[in-house]
Steps between C-alpha positions, in 0.01 A plus 500: 500500500848402410580396858212231513587137534384243245222370719369854559500563116322169442234592766456846341453339156238263643317788659514702173360190318219473750417872472489472119272205510266674751504813281396293197220347701387842625502637137294200387236555773470881484620600163780741418744625762575840334303680772174503306202338679393163368192509287188426703254237404148626445243351724208347318148514632219267403194626313295413805718710726481798265117453487480507883704820523293660229175413672622630832606829332154528333332447831709761668419759236128414505511554879670836468277618216195370680558725802571810295189467294278545807622858545477683167770758438390862506503649151666833486356771280728582204628851486352689217665800334297803422474617145685824592784293648529288187508811282783649699708188476430471123588868448824457686589193293430689182721786614787259578471333159482835319822611682682167421410520130611862491835397625522226243503210747307185445454421872467688825 
């Protein structure tokens, strides 16, 4: 830089000034220049627009539900445990608790 002429230095200073002014304008338009994205403005929707979207969604769900109601889902029988099976499980649980209490523990 030391071997530049006066006219070259003047031109470099002018370019630097132009860059600075453009940078300020850029910052003003988009926000900060620290690498963070500029905050986005939220779009606003009119109440009528929201009402149209809601009505369309309700219509879609009604259409879906209407088709499925024609064919009823098959109910599965619930599994039932025999009294003997329940008694075995209860006896095993009582044995575990008895063992845990004998060892002086509060939990399994």
